[in-house]
C-alpha positions in Angstrom: -70.9 -96.9 87.5 -73.6 -95.5 85.3 -76.7 -94.1 87.0 -79.0 -94.9 84.1 -78.9 -97.2 81.2 -81.3 -97.6 78.3 -84.1 -100.1 78.8 -83.5 -103.5 77.3 -85.9 -105.2 75.0 -87.6 -108.3 76.2 -88.1 -110.9 73.4 -91.6 -111.8 74.6 -92.8 -108.2 75.0 -93.1 -105.5 72.3 -92.0 -102.6 74.5 -88.8 -101.9 76.5 -88.7 -103.3 80.0 -86.4 -102.1 82.8 -84.7 -104.7 84.9 -85.7 -104.5 88.6 -82.4 -103.5 90.1 -81.6 -100.6 87.8 -80.8 -97.3 89.5 -83.1 -94.3 89.4 -82.9 -92.1 86.3 -81.0 -88.9 86.8 -82.9 -85.8 87.9 -82.6 -84.2 84.5 -84.4 -87.2 82.8 -87.0 -87.3 85.6 -87.7 -83.5 85.2 -88.0 -83.9 81.5 -90.6 -86.7 82.0 -92.5 -84.5 84.5 -92.5 -81.6 82.0 -93.6 -83.9 79.2 -96.5 -85.2 81.3 -97.5 -81.7 82.2 -97.4 -80.6 78.6 -99.5 -83.6 77.5 -102.0 -83.0 80.3 -102.2 -79.3 79.6 -102.8 -79.7 75.9 -105.4 -82.4 76.5 -107.3 -80.2 78.9 -107.0 -77.2 76.7 -108.3 -79.0 73.6 -111.1 -80.6 75.7 -112.1 -77.1 77.0 -112.0 -75.7 73.4 -114.2 -78.6 72.1 -116.7 -78.0 74.9 -116.8 -74.3 74.2 -117.5 -75.0 70.6 -120.3 -77.4 71.5 -121.9 -75.2 74.0 -121.7 -72.2 71.6 -123.0 -73.9 68.4 -125.2 -76.7 69.8 -126.5 -75.1 73.0 -126.6 -71.6 71.6 -124.8 -69.9 74.5 -122.5 -66.9 74.2 -118.7 -67.5 74.2 -118.2 -66.5 77.9 -121.1 -68.7 79.0 -119.7 -71.5 76.8 -116.4 -71.2 78.5 -118.0 -71.2 81.9 -120.1 -74.3 81.3 -117.2 -76.2 79.6 -114.9 -75.3 82.5 -117.4 -76.4 85.1 -118.2 -79.7 83.4 -114.5 -80.4 82.7 -113.6 -80.0 86.3 -116.6 -82.0 87.6 -118.5 -79.1 89.1 -121.6 -79.5 86.9 -123.4 -77.3 84.4 -124.3 -73.7 85.1 -127.0 -73.0 82.4 -130.0 -75.1 81.8 -130.1 -76.9 78.5 -133.3 -76.0 76.6 -133.4 -78.5 73.7 -132.7 -82.2 73.1 -129.6 -81.7 71.1 -128.1 -79.5 73.9 -129.0 -82.1 76.5 -127.4 -84.9 74.5 -124.3 -82.8 73.9 -124.1 -81.9 77.6 -124.4 -85.6 78.6 -121.7 -86.7 76.1 -119.4 -83.9 77.1 -119.8 -84.7 80.8 -118.9 -88.3 80.3 -116.0 -87.4 78.0 -114.8 -84.7 80.5 -114.8 -87.1 83.4 -112.6 -89.6 81.6 -110.4 -86.8 80.1 -109.8 -85.1 83.4 -108.9 -88.3 85.3 -106.6 -89.4 82.4 -104.9 -86.1 82.4 -104.3 -86.3 86.2 -102.9 -89.8 85.7 -100.5 -88.6 82.9 -99.4 -85.7 85.0 -98.7 -87.8 88.1 -97.4 -91.0 86.5 -93.7 -89.9 86.5 -93.8 -88.9 90.1 -95.6 -92.1 91.2 -93.3 -94.2 89.0 -90.2 -92.7 90.6 -91.5 -93.1 94.1 -92.4 -96.8 93.5 -89.0 -97.4 91.8 -87.2 -95.8 94.7 -89.0 -97.9 97.3 -88.3 -101.0 95.2 -84.6 -100.2 95.0 -84.4 -99.6 98.7 -86.0 -103.0 99.3 -83.7 -104.9 97.0 -80.5 -103.4 98.1 -80.8 -104.8 101.7 
């Protein structure tokens, strides 16, 4: 009995769909999915932080350390540290704050999706086997 088989294509959908009663993927595949999600989330956050640093440095005329501090605080939802002195800086800070909120939440979703998917799949298997 195979523990995991490849997803089967559904002729009405354009992506693979698993049948409801399939077994859980082996731990090796699960761990690879978790690592892949962590890598994607980490790269996304790092690139977002770098973009924020560039914006704060060149648009808001802050030093590199202050740019890092402000970008980090905005990206994690804490709020800005330094006051923005011109309109371009205020517009950048607003746009970066909105972008950061969406990016941070999306990164958390990507990071946790394999864990949540496995938990939901495990509960579904337990319900259908009875």
